C-alpha positions, 0 to 999 in steps of 0.5 A, a space after each residue: 518512469 511511466 510504470 512507477 506513476 501508473 502502478 505505484 503513485 496513482 493507486 496511492 494518490 488518486 483518492 487524495 486527488 478526488 478529495 481535493 477536487 470534491 472539496 471544491 463543492 459545498 458538502 455540509 461535512 467535508 472530512 479532513 484528509 487524515 480521516 481518509 487514512 486514519 483507520 488503516 485504509 492504506 492497508 488495502 493499497 499495500 495488500 494490492 501491491 503485495 498481490 501484484 508482486 506475487 502475480 508478477 513473480 509467477 506470471 511475468 507477462 513476457 514471451 521471453 524465458 524467465 528464471 527464478 533467482 535465489 532471492 525469489 523465495 524471500 520476495 515471495 515470503 515478504 510479499 505474503 507477509 506484507 499481504 497478510 499484515 496489510 489486510 490485518 491492519 485494514 480490517 482492524 482499522 475498520 473494526 476499531 476506528 481511531 477517534 478523531 480528533 486526537 485526545 489532547 493528552 495523547 501523542 500523535 504517534 501513539 494515537 495514530 499508530 495504525 496510520 504509521 503502520 499502514 503507511 510503512 507496510 504500503 511503502 514496503 509493499 511498493 518497494 518490493 513490487 518495484 524491485 520485482 518488476 525491474 528484475 532486481 529481486 525475484 525473476 530475471 529475463 533470460 
């Protein structure tokens, strides 16, 4: 449980925690929470999870012998795809920021597509990272 909190939940929720702490101070133009993630900023978290997954597969950090499983290739491939896609989402969001507030004639899902994609990729990267860390996919201690 500690690994999940420190390795997965902390990177995702710490910016929001500091946002709510700093919101108590009188800033002249405090942004809305959605402005923190509307341009795909969670893509960087997803890319970090994908990098950590690859590192955990290739450097498992134990003195015990490790073996690659048959699914390791799929885990490596998925981590590389998640890394590239998350990086593209984060970079595109930086270059093409989403308008805020949302125009009245556009649905929320259509206007904030990049949020949906970055949240999905971050969740998928976190899930893969957890599966590799706990030895369900990728490497197994002998």
